[in-house]
Residue frames as qw, qx, qy, qz and C-alpha x, y, z in Angstrom:
[[0.003, 0.156, 0.184, -0.970, 35.38, -15.71, 16.47],
 [0.004, 0.476, 0.832, 0.284, 31.76, -16.70, 15.91],
 [0.093, -0.762, -0.482, 0.422, 30.25, -13.88, 17.99],
 [0.089, -0.525, 0.238, 0.812, 32.10, -11.29, 15.91],
 [0.027, 0.079, 0.790, 0.607, 30.80, -12.93, 12.73],
 [0.027, -0.614, -0.785, 0.077, 27.25, -12.93, 14.10],
 [0.055, -0.823, -0.247, 0.509, 27.42, -9.19, 14.67],
 [0.605, 0.723, 0.183, 0.281, 29.21, -8.62, 11.37],
 [0.153, -0.952, 0.261, -0.034, 32.30, -7.17, 13.09],
 [0.664, 0.439, -0.524, 0.303, 35.99, -7.81, 13.31],
 [0.715, -0.340, -0.484, 0.372, 37.86, -8.84, 16.52],
 [0.358, -0.047, -0.214, 0.908, 39.06, -5.26, 17.03],
 [0.154, -0.670, -0.475, -0.549, 35.56, -3.73, 17.05],
 [0.010, 0.240, -0.421, 0.875, 34.95, -0.96, 19.58],
 [0.095, 0.337, 0.804, -0.481, 32.18, -0.95, 22.19],
 [0.368, 0.476, 0.082, -0.795, 30.24, 1.62, 20.17],
 [0.395, 0.282, -0.686, -0.542, 30.45, -0.52, 17.04],
 [0.122, -0.112, -0.979, 0.115, 29.24, -3.56, 18.98],
 [0.216, 0.432, 0.580, -0.656, 26.27, -1.61, 20.33],
 [0.407, 0.449, -0.216, -0.765, 25.35, -0.24, 16.91],
 [0.318, 0.159, -0.870, -0.342, 25.55, -3.71, 15.33],
 [0.002, 0.238, 0.915, -0.325, 23.35, -5.16, 18.07],
 [0.315, 0.472, 0.332, -0.753, 20.71, -2.47, 17.66],
 [0.402, 0.382, -0.492, -0.671, 20.63, -2.94, 13.90],
 [0.307, 0.049, -0.935, -0.171, 20.28, -6.72, 14.09],
 [0.069, 0.280, 0.816, -0.501, 17.81, -6.70, 17.00],
 [0.412, 0.414, 0.093, -0.806, 15.49, -4.38, 15.09],
 [0.473, 0.298, -0.637, -0.530, 15.56, -6.82, 12.20],
 [0.482, 0.006, -0.875, -0.048, 15.20, -10.13, 14.06],
 [0.246, -0.112, 0.603, -0.751, 13.26, -9.13, 17.21],
 [0.055, 0.304, 0.951, 0.013, 10.33, -11.58, 17.83],
 [0.199, 0.632, 0.445, -0.602, 8.00, -8.61, 18.12],
 [0.271, 0.568, -0.356, -0.691, 8.85, -7.63, 14.56],
 [0.424, 0.222, -0.800, -0.360, 8.66, -11.25, 13.32],
 [0.644, -0.173, 0.496, -0.556, 5.78, -12.88, 15.22],
 [0.929, 0.135, 0.266, -0.219, 5.72, -16.64, 14.79],
 [0.661, 0.642, -0.381, 0.078, 9.04, -16.75, 12.90],
 [0.876, -0.456, 0.085, 0.129, 11.13, -19.32, 14.78],
 [0.763, 0.272, 0.016, 0.587, 14.21, -18.76, 12.64],
 [0.087, 0.747, -0.071, 0.656, 14.18, -15.05, 13.41],
 [0.666, -0.703, 0.060, -0.242, 13.69, -15.87, 17.09],
 [0.922, -0.178, 0.043, 0.340, 16.71, -18.18, 17.06],
 [0.540, 0.489, -0.012, 0.685, 18.84, -15.58, 15.29],
 [0.229, -0.816, 0.040, -0.529, 17.75, -12.92, 17.79],
 [0.831, -0.555, 0.047, 0.015, 18.82, -15.20, 20.66],
 [0.833, 0.063, 0.047, 0.548, 22.27, -15.67, 19.12],
 [0.252, 0.681, 0.013, 0.688, 22.61, -11.93, 18.46],
 [0.499, -0.792, 0.031, -0.350, 21.67, -11.18, 22.08],
 [0.903, -0.356, 0.053, 0.234, 24.14, -13.76, 23.39],
 [0.678, 0.327, 0.034, 0.658, 26.90, -12.31, 21.22],
 [0.004, -0.775, 0.005, -0.632, 26.16, -8.77, 22.39],
 [0.680, -0.711, 0.031, -0.177, 26.00, -9.69, 26.08],
 [0.894, -0.184, 0.058, 0.404, 29.35, -11.44, 25.80],
 [0.583, 0.347, 0.091, 0.729, 31.23, -8.85, 23.76],
 [0.103, -0.814, -0.085, -0.566, 29.78, -5.80, 25.53],
 [0.707, -0.703, 0.077, -0.014, 31.09, -7.02, 28.90],
 [0.223, 0.803, -0.549, 0.062, 34.88, -6.37, 29.06],
 [0.454, -0.421, 0.766, -0.170, 35.57, -9.34, 31.35],
 [0.805, 0.233, 0.527, -0.142, 33.51, -11.83, 29.37],
 [0.625, 0.765, -0.128, -0.093, 34.96, -10.51, 26.14],
 [0.007, 0.716, -0.697, 0.043, 38.54, -11.08, 27.34],
 [0.598, -0.160, 0.769, -0.157, 37.63, -14.62, 28.40],
 [0.784, 0.513, 0.301, -0.180, 35.90, -15.20, 25.07],
 [0.453, 0.816, -0.356, -0.049, 38.89, -13.90, 23.09],
 [0.206, -0.595, 0.769, -0.106, 41.33, -15.89, 25.22],
 [0.675, 0.012, 0.716, -0.176, 39.32, -19.08, 24.66],
 [0.170, -0.107, 0.767, 0.610, 39.56, -18.79, 20.90],
 [0.426, -0.011, -0.328, -0.843, 35.96, -17.84, 20.45],
 [0.455, -0.230, -0.856, -0.088, 34.48, -20.76, 22.41],
 [0.390, -0.324, 0.314, -0.803, 31.69, -20.27, 24.92],
 [0.404, -0.007, 0.838, -0.367, 29.49, -22.56, 26.92],
 [0.686, 0.470, 0.299, -0.468, 26.91, -22.42, 24.16],
 [0.613, 0.667, -0.344, -0.249, 29.34, -23.08, 21.32],
 [0.060, -0.546, 0.835, -0.033, 31.94, -25.41, 22.78],
 [0.422, 0.028, 0.891, -0.163, 29.47, -28.27, 23.08],
 [0.623, 0.528, 0.106, -0.567, 27.49, -27.41, 19.96],
 [0.834, 0.232, 0.460, 0.198, 27.51, -29.65, 16.93],
 [0.431, -0.157, 0.411, 0.788, 29.76, -28.83, 14.03],
 [0.318, 0.574, 0.016, -0.754, 28.73, -26.06, 11.68],
 [0.802, 0.525, 0.193, -0.208, 27.52, -26.63, 8.16],
 [0.469, 0.766, -0.439, 0.018, 31.06, -26.08, 6.87],
 [0.910, -0.321, 0.194, 0.176, 33.79, -28.65, 7.23],
 [0.008, 0.796, -0.547, -0.257, 37.51, -28.27, 6.68],
 [0.964, 0.239, 0.088, -0.081, 38.47, -30.83, 4.06],
 [0.794, -0.232, 0.259, 0.499, 42.25, -30.37, 4.13],
 [0.024, -0.727, 0.309, 0.612, 44.71, -28.72, 1.75],
 [0.760, 0.421, 0.445, 0.219, 44.88, -28.99, -2.00],
 [0.259, -0.607, 0.260, 0.705, 47.80, -27.14, -3.59],
 [0.269, 0.177, 0.715, 0.620, 46.41, -27.86, -7.05],
 [0.052, 0.800, 0.598, -0.020, 43.40, -25.68, -6.35],
 [0.277, 0.465, 0.081, 0.837, 43.60, -22.11, -7.64],
 [0.206, -0.376, -0.537, 0.726, 43.17, -19.38, -5.09],
 [0.259, 0.347, 0.004, -0.901, 40.87, -17.41, -7.33],
 [0.306, -0.042, -0.757, -0.576, 37.97, -17.97, -9.66],
 [0.664, -0.351, -0.300, -0.589, 34.68, -19.68, -8.88],
 [0.796, -0.224, -0.535, 0.173, 36.29, -22.07, -6.38],
 [0.340, 0.140, -0.420, 0.829, 37.76, -19.22, -4.30],
 [0.374, -0.751, -0.516, -0.171, 35.55, -18.23, -1.37],
 [0.015, 0.618, -0.309, 0.723, 35.85, -15.32, 1.02],
 [0.157, -0.019, -0.826, 0.541, 35.82, -15.75, 4.79],
 [0.437, 0.090, 0.255, -0.858, 32.42, -14.04, 4.90],
 [0.726, 0.119, -0.455, -0.501, 31.08, -16.77, 2.60],
 [0.456, 0.116, -0.860, 0.200, 32.63, -19.50, 4.73],
 [0.063, -0.182, -0.738, 0.647, 30.79, -18.29, 7.84],
 [0.333, -0.153, -0.282, -0.886, 27.58, -17.19, 6.08],
 [0.593, -0.318, -0.690, -0.266, 25.58, -20.07, 7.55],
 [0.221, -0.073, -0.664, 0.711, 26.16, -18.85, 11.11],
 [0.293, 0.260, 0.318, -0.863, 23.09, -16.63, 10.73],
 [0.327, 0.353, 0.852, 0.204, 21.47, -18.52, 7.83],
 [0.153, 0.406, 0.036, -0.900, 20.52, -15.25, 6.12],
 [0.266, 0.035, -0.688, -0.674, 19.12, -16.87, 3.01],
 [0.263, -0.369, -0.892, -0.002, 16.72, -19.06, 4.98],
 [0.071, -0.494, -0.501, 0.707, 15.66, -16.18, 7.17],
 [0.194, 0.318, -0.205, -0.905, 14.89, -13.96, 4.21],
 [0.279, -0.069, -0.815, -0.502, 13.10, -16.73, 2.33],
 [0.274, -0.431, -0.850, 0.129, 10.83, -17.59, 5.26],
 [0.031, -0.347, -0.340, 0.874, 10.09, -14.02, 6.27],
 [0.249, 0.683, 0.681, 0.092, 6.61, -13.02, 5.25],
 [0.135, -0.232, 0.113, 0.957, 6.51, -9.81, 3.24],
 [0.422, 0.643, 0.507, -0.391, 3.27, -8.09, 2.21],
 [0.513, 0.414, 0.505, 0.557, 2.73, -7.33, -1.44],
 [0.134, -0.104, 0.043, 0.985, 2.88, -3.79, -2.81],
 [0.317, 0.631, 0.516, -0.485, -0.29, -1.68, -2.99],
 [0.310, 0.271, 0.588, 0.696, -1.62, -0.66, -6.38],
 [0.137, 0.532, 0.266, -0.792, -3.44, 2.50, -7.45],
 [0.193, 0.371, 0.703, 0.575, -6.01, 3.24, -10.14],
 [0.155, 0.290, 0.225, -0.917, -8.64, 5.89, -10.81],
 [0.172, 0.518, 0.799, 0.253, -12.18, 6.15, -12.14],
 [0.091, 0.051, -0.028, -0.994, -14.21, 9.11, -13.38],
 [0.051, 0.530, 0.845, -0.042, -17.97, 9.35, -12.78],
 [0.038, -0.567, -0.314, -0.761, -20.59, 11.92, -13.64],
 [0.195, -0.263, 0.406, -0.853, -22.16, 14.15, -11.01],
 [0.777, -0.150, -0.102, -0.602, -25.40, 12.16, -11.18],
 [0.831, 0.062, -0.550, 0.059, -23.57, 8.82, -10.85],
 [0.270, 0.274, -0.627, 0.678, -21.74, 10.07, -7.76],
 [0.443, -0.203, 0.323, -0.811, -25.10, 10.66, -6.06],
 [0.877, 0.006, -0.084, -0.473, -26.76, 7.42, -7.12],
 [0.616, -0.375, 0.689, 0.065, -23.79, 5.03, -7.07],
 [0.737, 0.568, -0.241, -0.274, -22.43, 3.16, -10.06],
 [0.862, -0.209, 0.393, 0.242, -20.28, 0.19, -11.02],
 [0.343, 0.835, -0.376, -0.210, -17.15, 0.83, -13.04],
 [0.972, 0.036, 0.103, 0.209, -14.73, -1.63, -14.63],
 [0.014, -0.884, 0.451, 0.118, -11.01, -0.99, -14.38],
 [0.920, 0.263, -0.239, 0.161, -8.14, -3.02, -15.79],
 [0.412, -0.821, 0.393, -0.033, -5.30, -3.57, -13.32],
 [0.734, 0.429, -0.499, 0.166, -1.87, -5.08, -13.91],
 [0.568, -0.664, 0.379, -0.304, -0.68, -6.97, -10.85],
 [0.210, 0.399, -0.890, 0.071, 1.63, -9.71, -9.70],
 [0.868, -0.174, 0.034, -0.464, -0.18, -13.02, -9.15],
 [0.605, -0.386, 0.696, 0.020, 1.08, -16.44, -7.99],
 [0.298, 0.374, -0.756, -0.447, 2.42, -18.63, -10.76],
 [0.867, -0.028, 0.077, -0.491, -0.11, -21.36, -11.44],
 [0.783, 0.340, -0.520, 0.013, 2.55, -23.83, -12.53],
 [0.491, 0.180, -0.683, 0.511, 4.51, -23.83, -9.25],
 [0.485, -0.688, -0.540, 0.029, 1.94, -22.44, -6.82],
 [0.109, -0.958, 0.057, -0.258, 4.05, -19.35, -6.16],
 [0.757, -0.575, 0.225, 0.214, 7.14, -21.12, -4.77],
 [0.192, 0.829, -0.450, -0.269, 9.32, -20.80, -7.89],
 [0.018, 0.376, -0.917, -0.130, 10.12, -24.49, -8.22],
 [0.850, 0.040, -0.146, -0.505, 8.35, -27.67, -9.27],
 [0.698, -0.325, 0.635, -0.064, 8.78, -31.25, -8.14],
 [0.591, 0.537, -0.522, -0.301, 10.56, -33.47, -10.58],
 [0.984, -0.077, -0.163, 0.010, 11.35, -37.21, -10.62],
 [0.542, -0.744, 0.346, 0.181, 14.41, -37.75, -8.43],
 [0.830, 0.490, -0.090, 0.251, 17.66, -37.86, -10.32],
 [0.718, -0.086, -0.137, 0.677, 21.32, -37.14, -9.96],
 [0.133, -0.937, -0.149, 0.288, 21.92, -33.70, -8.45],
 [0.669, 0.583, 0.021, 0.461, 24.03, -31.74, -10.93],
 [0.121, -0.927, 0.181, -0.307, 25.18, -29.23, -8.30],
 [0.475, -0.650, 0.581, -0.118, 27.13, -31.72, -6.17],
 [0.473, 0.380, -0.762, -0.226, 27.48, -34.57, -8.65],
 [0.825, -0.272, -0.415, -0.271, 25.30, -36.74, -6.39],
 [0.499, 0.149, -0.652, 0.551, 27.77, -36.49, -3.47],
 [0.436, -0.746, -0.503, 0.028, 25.49, -34.41, -1.27],
 [0.429, -0.728, -0.024, 0.535, 28.25, -31.85, -0.65],
 [0.508, 0.817, 0.020, 0.273, 29.84, -29.00, -2.53],
 [0.721, -0.358, -0.007, 0.594, 33.48, -27.91, -2.20],
 [0.348, 0.882, -0.018, 0.318, 35.38, -24.70, -2.62],
 [0.746, -0.064, -0.233, 0.621, 38.67, -23.27, -1.53],
 [0.151, -0.987, 0.046, 0.008, 40.12, -20.34, 0.35],
 [0.053, -0.741, 0.660, 0.109, 43.65, -20.19, -0.94],
 [0.436, 0.250, -0.856, -0.121, 44.78, -23.82, -0.72],
 [0.250, 0.023, 0.812, -0.527, 42.40, -24.68, 2.12],
 [0.345, -0.168, -0.731, -0.565, 39.51, -26.77, 0.89],
 [0.356, 0.045, 0.591, -0.722, 36.10, -26.63, 2.59],
 [0.178, -0.249, -0.866, -0.395, 32.93, -28.63, 2.01],
 [0.351, 0.073, 0.340, -0.869, 29.30, -27.83, 2.68],
 [0.420, 0.356, 0.822, -0.144, 25.96, -29.62, 2.46],
 [0.090, 0.177, 0.587, 0.785, 24.54, -29.08, -1.00],
 [0.291, 0.276, 0.365, -0.840, 21.63, -26.65, -0.74],
 [0.477, 0.187, -0.483, -0.710, 20.11, -27.86, -4.02],
 [0.675, -0.081, -0.696, -0.233, 19.47, -31.42, -2.84],
 [0.638, -0.637, 0.145, -0.407, 19.70, -31.00, 0.94],
 [0.259, -0.563, 0.778, -0.101, 22.66, -33.39, 1.12],
 [0.848, 0.102, 0.463, -0.237, 20.80, -36.30, -0.43],
 [0.292, -0.304, 0.725, 0.545, 22.68, -36.21, -3.71],
 [0.198, 0.419, 0.814, 0.351, 19.40, -36.43, -5.58],
 [0.096, 0.012, -0.059, -0.994, 17.48, -33.50, -6.96],
 [0.138, 0.466, 0.844, -0.227, 13.81, -33.35, -5.96],
 [0.233, 0.854, 0.328, -0.331, 12.92, -29.96, -7.40],
 [0.493, 0.154, 0.342, 0.785, 13.84, -27.86, -10.37],
 [0.037, 0.324, 0.082, -0.942, 13.27, -24.19, -11.15],
 [0.458, 0.629, 0.591, -0.212, 9.91, -23.29, -12.59],
 [0.375, 0.069, 0.481, 0.789, 10.39, -22.33, -16.22],
 [0.047, 0.757, 0.587, 0.283, 7.00, -20.61, -16.44],
 [0.228, -0.966, -0.121, -0.037, 7.85, -17.86, -13.94],
 [0.520, 0.609, -0.393, 0.452, 11.65, -18.17, -14.19],
 [0.591, -0.167, -0.635, 0.469, 11.75, -19.27, -10.54],
 [0.049, -0.305, 0.197, -0.931, 10.23, -16.00, -9.30],
 [0.024, -0.329, -0.873, 0.358, 7.01, -17.65, -8.14],
 [0.236, 0.676, 0.392, -0.577, 4.89, -14.85, -9.60],
 [0.374, 0.350, 0.588, 0.626, 3.62, -13.63, -12.94],
 [0.102, 0.313, 0.082, -0.941, 2.38, -10.26, -14.14],
 [0.136, 0.454, 0.842, 0.256, -1.21, -10.34, -15.32],
 [0.213, -0.011, -0.037, -0.976, -3.72, -7.72, -16.50],
 [0.086, -0.393, -0.916, 0.005, -7.26, -8.41, -15.42],
 [0.243, -0.506, -0.254, -0.787, -10.59, -6.53, -15.45],
 [0.226, -0.254, -0.757, 0.558, -12.11, -5.68, -12.09],
 [0.210, -0.701, -0.481, -0.483, -15.58, -4.37, -11.32],
 [0.248, -0.039, -0.467, 0.848, -15.47, -1.50, -8.82],
 [0.178, -0.757, -0.615, -0.131, -18.57, -0.27, -7.02],
 [0.146, 0.246, -0.160, 0.945, -18.59, 3.48, -6.48],
 [0.127, -0.511, -0.783, 0.330, -21.02, 4.05, -3.58],
 [0.005, -0.815, -0.410, -0.409, -23.75, 6.68, -3.63],
 [0.361, -0.929, -0.079, 0.036, -22.71, 10.01, -2.16],
 [0.766, -0.147, 0.101, 0.617, -19.01, 9.75, -3.03],
 [0.062, 0.960, -0.024, -0.273, -17.21, 13.07, -3.44],
 [0.675, 0.666, -0.219, 0.228, -14.43, 13.95, -5.85],
 [0.103, 0.681, -0.609, 0.394, -11.05, 13.00, -4.40],
 [0.821, -0.345, 0.325, -0.320, -12.40, 10.05, -2.43],
 [0.241, 0.467, -0.848, -0.071, -10.26, 6.92, -2.29],
 [0.919, -0.125, -0.011, -0.374, -11.78, 3.44, -2.30],
 [0.139, -0.524, 0.838, -0.065, -9.87, 0.47, -0.87],
 [0.923, 0.086, -0.227, -0.300, -10.24, -3.05, -2.21],
 [0.575, -0.602, 0.550, -0.068, -8.47, -5.41, 0.15],
 [0.613, -0.257, 0.718, 0.207, -5.79, -7.78, -1.18],
 [0.720, 0.614, 0.317, 0.054, -6.23, -6.95, -4.86],
 [0.072, 0.897, -0.402, -0.170, -2.72, -5.52, -5.11],
 [0.505, 0.504, -0.701, -0.001, 0.50, -7.44, -5.81],
 [0.895, -0.252, -0.366, -0.030, 0.94, -10.84, -4.22],
 [0.450, -0.795, 0.386, -0.129, 2.86, -11.16, -0.96],
 [0.584, 0.451, -0.666, 0.111, 6.00, -13.23, -0.49],
 [0.230, 0.181, -0.846, 0.446, 6.75, -15.96, 1.97],
 [0.245, -0.496, -0.825, 0.115, 3.10, -16.28, 2.91],
 [0.039, -0.280, -0.240, 0.929, 2.60, -12.53, 3.36],
 [0.375, 0.659, 0.582, -0.294, -0.77, -10.99, 2.53],
 [0.436, 0.508, 0.435, 0.602, -1.44, -9.41, -0.82],
 [0.116, -0.110, -0.091, 0.983, -1.28, -5.66, -1.16],
 [0.273, 0.644, 0.585, -0.411, -4.43, -3.55, -1.47],
 [0.290, 0.408, 0.499, 0.707, -5.89, -1.76, -4.48],
 [0.029, -0.578, -0.340, 0.741, -6.74, 1.92, -4.00],
 [0.282, 0.567, 0.595, 0.495, -9.16, 3.60, -6.42],
 [0.078, -0.324, -0.143, 0.932, -9.16, 7.41, -6.65],
 [0.246, 0.664, 0.702, 0.071, -12.58, 8.77, -7.65],
 [0.091, -0.140, 0.148, 0.975, -12.95, 11.89, -9.81],
 [0.248, 0.655, 0.682, -0.212, -16.43, 13.44, -10.11],
 [0.254, 0.346, 0.397, 0.811, -17.24, 15.58, -13.13],
 [0.086, 0.251, 0.341, -0.902, -18.82, 18.94, -12.25],
 [0.254, 0.630, 0.734, 0.008, -22.50, 19.57, -13.00],
 [0.235, 0.385, 0.286, 0.845, -23.41, 22.47, -15.25],
 [0.317, -0.654, -0.199, -0.658, -26.04, 23.80, -12.81],
 [0.777, -0.603, -0.162, -0.081, -25.79, 22.00, -9.48],
 [0.303, 0.571, -0.608, 0.462, -22.96, 22.41, -7.02],
 [0.797, -0.393, -0.459, 0.025, -22.34, 20.42, -3.87],
 [0.003, -0.607, 0.506, -0.613, -21.28, 21.58, -0.43],
 [0.329, -0.191, 0.804, -0.457, -21.13, 18.74, 2.06],
 [0.233, 0.279, 0.931, 0.005, -24.40, 16.83, 1.83],
 [0.311, 0.719, 0.365, -0.504, -26.37, 19.79, 0.40],
 [0.461, 0.321, 0.543, 0.624, -26.93, 20.64, -3.25],
 [0.033, 0.618, 0.141, -0.773, -27.27, 24.24, -4.47],
 [0.375, 0.458, 0.657, 0.466, -29.25, 25.34, -7.50],
 [0.013, 0.321, 0.024, -0.947, -29.61, 28.90, -8.80],
 [0.245, 0.560, 0.784, 0.108, -33.21, 29.49, -10.01],
 [0.042, 0.159, 0.210, 0.964, -34.27, 32.51, -12.12],
 [0.006, 0.621, 0.717, -0.316, -37.33, 34.30, -10.71],
 [0.160, 0.602, 0.375, 0.686, -39.29, 37.00, -12.55],
 [0.028, 0.202, -0.302, 0.931, -39.86, 40.39, -10.90],
 [0.591, -0.297, -0.140, -0.737, -43.60, 39.96, -10.62],
 [0.814, -0.193, -0.548, -0.004, -43.14, 36.50, -9.09],
 [0.474, 0.019, -0.523, 0.708, -40.75, 37.90, -6.49],
 [0.163, -0.214, 0.154, -0.951, -43.06, 40.86, -5.71],
 [0.683, -0.186, -0.115, -0.697, -46.39, 39.07, -5.62],
 [0.528, -0.241, 0.783, -0.222, -45.22, 35.58, -4.70],
 [0.711, 0.334, -0.419, -0.454, -45.63, 32.48, -6.84],
 [0.811, -0.209, 0.543, -0.056, -45.46, 28.73, -6.90],
 [0.437, 0.679, -0.503, -0.308, -42.80, 27.65, -9.38],
 [0.998, 0.028, 0.052, 0.007, -41.59, 24.29, -10.66],
 [0.102, -0.799, 0.589, 0.066, -37.92, 23.48, -9.97],
 [0.868, 0.262, -0.417, -0.067, -36.05, 20.55, -11.58],
 [0.498, -0.620, 0.593, -0.127, -34.17, 18.09, -9.36],
 [0.158, 0.367, -0.896, -0.192, -32.31, 14.82, -10.02],
 [0.192, 0.186, 0.934, -0.236, -35.36, 12.99, -8.65],
 [0.077, 0.611, 0.704, 0.352, -37.85, 14.86, -10.83],
 [0.003, -0.496, -0.048, -0.867, -39.48, 18.32, -10.65],
 [0.287, -0.484, -0.692, 0.451, -40.79, 19.74, -7.37],
 [0.053, -0.828, -0.319, -0.457, -43.06, 22.72, -6.61],
 [0.459, -0.180, -0.371, 0.787, -41.50, 25.52, -4.56],
 [0.076, -0.901, -0.426, -0.024, -43.42, 28.43, -3.02],
 [0.400, 0.260, -0.064, 0.877, -41.81, 31.84, -3.62],
 [0.197, -0.667, -0.551, 0.461, -42.92, 34.17, -0.86],
 [0.206, 0.909, 0.241, 0.269, -44.14, 37.71, -1.73],
 [0.164, -0.959, 0.225, -0.050, -41.36, 40.26, -1.51],
 [0.914, -0.135, 0.179, 0.339, -38.56, 37.77, -2.22],
 [0.003, 0.909, -0.316, -0.272, -35.20, 39.46, -2.73],
 [0.722, 0.552, -0.414, 0.054, -32.33, 38.49, -5.03],
 [0.272, 0.457, -0.753, 0.388, -29.99, 36.03, -3.32],
 [0.643, -0.287, 0.410, -0.579, -32.65, 34.76, -0.94],
 [0.199, 0.216, -0.951, -0.092, -32.59, 31.01, -0.37],
 [0.811, -0.136, 0.063, -0.566, -35.32, 28.40, -0.11],
 [0.153, -0.362, 0.915, -0.090, -34.75, 24.89, 1.21],
 [0.839, 0.043, -0.301, -0.451, -36.22, 21.66, -0.14],
 [0.532, -0.486, 0.659, -0.216, -35.64, 18.93, 2.44],
 [0.769, -0.032, 0.637, -0.030, -34.38, 15.49, 1.43],
 [0.741, 0.659, 0.126, 0.010, -33.41, 16.37, -2.16],
 [0.015, -0.865, 0.495, 0.083, -29.66, 16.71, -1.55],
 [0.480, 0.450, -0.753, 0.003, -26.77, 14.23, -1.59],
 [0.870, -0.309, -0.379, -0.069, -26.88, 10.88, 0.26],
 [0.265, -0.763, 0.494, -0.324, -25.21, 10.81, 3.68],
 [0.211, 0.333, -0.909, 0.137, -23.23, 8.01, 5.33],
 [0.347, 0.046, 0.763, -0.543, -26.26, 7.10, 7.47],
 [0.191, 0.358, 0.872, 0.275, -28.46, 6.63, 4.42],
 [0.126, 0.809, 0.412, -0.400, -30.33, 9.92, 4.86],
 [0.498, 0.507, 0.314, 0.630, -30.08, 12.78, 2.39],
 [0.219, -0.276, -0.149, 0.924, -29.10, 16.40, 2.60],
 [0.291, 0.746, 0.440, -0.407, -31.22, 19.30, 1.31],
 [0.453, 0.470, 0.401, 0.643, -31.58, 21.14, -1.96],
 [0.168, -0.645, -0.206, 0.716, -30.87, 24.86, -1.46],
 [0.417, 0.685, 0.459, 0.382, -32.41, 27.19, -4.03],
 [0.284, -0.383, -0.005, 0.879, -30.65, 30.51, -4.67],
 [0.351, 0.807, 0.459, -0.121, -33.00, 33.13, -6.12],
 [0.334, -0.147, 0.324, 0.873, -31.75, 35.16, -9.09],
 [0.334, 0.709, 0.368, -0.500, -34.06, 37.98, -10.11],
 [0.417, 0.192, 0.604, 0.652, -34.55, 38.38, -13.85],
 [0.164, 0.540, 0.136, -0.814, -35.57, 41.84, -15.10],
 [0.616, 0.570, 0.543, 0.031, -37.94, 41.96, -18.04],
 [0.339, -0.025, 0.386, 0.857, -36.84, 43.52, -21.30],
 [0.218, 0.742, 0.465, -0.431, -39.18, 46.54, -21.63],
 [0.317, 0.007, 0.514, 0.797, -39.42, 47.70, -25.24],
 [0.019, -0.612, -0.621, -0.489, -43.04, 48.77, -25.85],
 [0.064, -0.420, 0.124, -0.897, -44.52, 52.05, -24.64],
 [0.708, -0.483, -0.283, -0.430, -47.32, 50.37, -22.71],
 [0.835, -0.254, -0.369, 0.319, -44.85, 48.45, -20.51],
 [0.401, 0.217, -0.234, 0.858, -42.74, 51.54, -19.99],
 [0.326, -0.515, -0.065, -0.790, -45.77, 53.56, -18.86],
 [0.821, -0.446, -0.317, -0.165, -46.73, 50.82, -16.42],
 [0.735, -0.068, -0.343, 0.581, -43.23, 50.77, -14.99],
 [0.108, 0.361, -0.141, 0.916, -43.30, 54.58, -14.50],
 [0.588, -0.514, -0.172, -0.601, -46.66, 54.30, -12.80],
 [0.865, -0.289, -0.380, 0.156, -45.30, 51.50, -10.62],
 [0.528, 0.133, -0.304, 0.782, -42.39, 53.74, -9.65],
 [0.174, -0.459, 0.039, -0.871, -44.68, 56.61, -8.68],
 [0.757, -0.465, -0.242, -0.391, -46.88, 54.35, -6.57],
 [0.888, -0.360, -0.122, 0.260, -43.88, 52.83, -4.81],
 [0.298, 0.829, -0.219, 0.419, -41.66, 55.86, -4.38],
 [0.789, -0.598, 0.063, 0.124, -39.43, 54.23, -1.81],
 [0.153, 0.847, -0.509, 0.018, -35.80, 55.24, -1.51],
 [0.991, -0.013, -0.126, 0.045, -34.13, 51.90, -2.07],
 [0.656, 0.364, -0.316, 0.581, -30.68, 53.46, -1.48],
 [0.357, -0.852, 0.027, -0.382, -31.41, 55.07, 1.84],
 [0.820, -0.537, 0.167, 0.106, -29.03, 52.74, 3.72],
 [0.797, 0.377, -0.005, 0.472, -26.18, 53.26, 1.28],
 [0.244, -0.957, 0.158, 0.012, -23.40, 55.10, 3.15],
 [0.754, 0.413, -0.314, 0.402, -19.63, 55.35, 2.72]]
């Protein structure tokens, strides 16, 4: 009943169970999912053949009546397992007792398929914190990451070549035996490939995993103009892949510390600048600090509180290499009038400019 074993079903499986098993296995072994994997392609072909036979009532009856033989299997070479006769001295339990699923496990060669299937390594995540000024100019930061790397002793395969000697798994016979009840079966020894001599042994450095965990420093360049919450990607600096799969990526989350005076909106920077009353009334040319050094800004006569002035090219860097603008928010600062001379001048100023500043105030 090889086709039933291929699909992981029993002889009494329903049509719905056969369809579900086919869909599950086809998604796993489809050539489109495993490009270039010949073993997966061969398994997919066998799964398809099993489904086409068992899903057709007529072909299924013929298949069942023929004892599980088809045109593709009747002339095929013998499987990896061989029936070695009966041994009534063999116990039906313990390490020598095998289940029927183990006896037919090589029909799909799951171990080989999994071992050869390329799997990408896991992505890793880290974070860096930069100052507001560093986010605008760009900076290099060093982070320490802990990642899986290939074992240098075995090259990432989990085993090392050793001088050929007697294979301890099959006692140099090239085959291993076990029993199902009193039926004895034999199989080619996987450890030596049937040669009876061991060519490889497990790597003791990585405990046969093929990978080690290492912590290593890594220099990360934070580009100019980065904003808080940005994520940088460093290709293939995550955990190592398996079976020839590519390494995972390293993602760096960037946190920017706020500035005590500047704030950023998009590519523009905003700065609140105190302006005296006489400067706002008469106009003035004031000096304003920027990250690139001080600049002179003309305050027009009659400037109101909250009015904005723009300084081109003094903002944050853009993706194209240009820069945004610096926006100046005017905050009027009233003088502290304590002497009688200043108070008299302010009263005189009020009489000369007796304008109703609240004329537009309506509820």
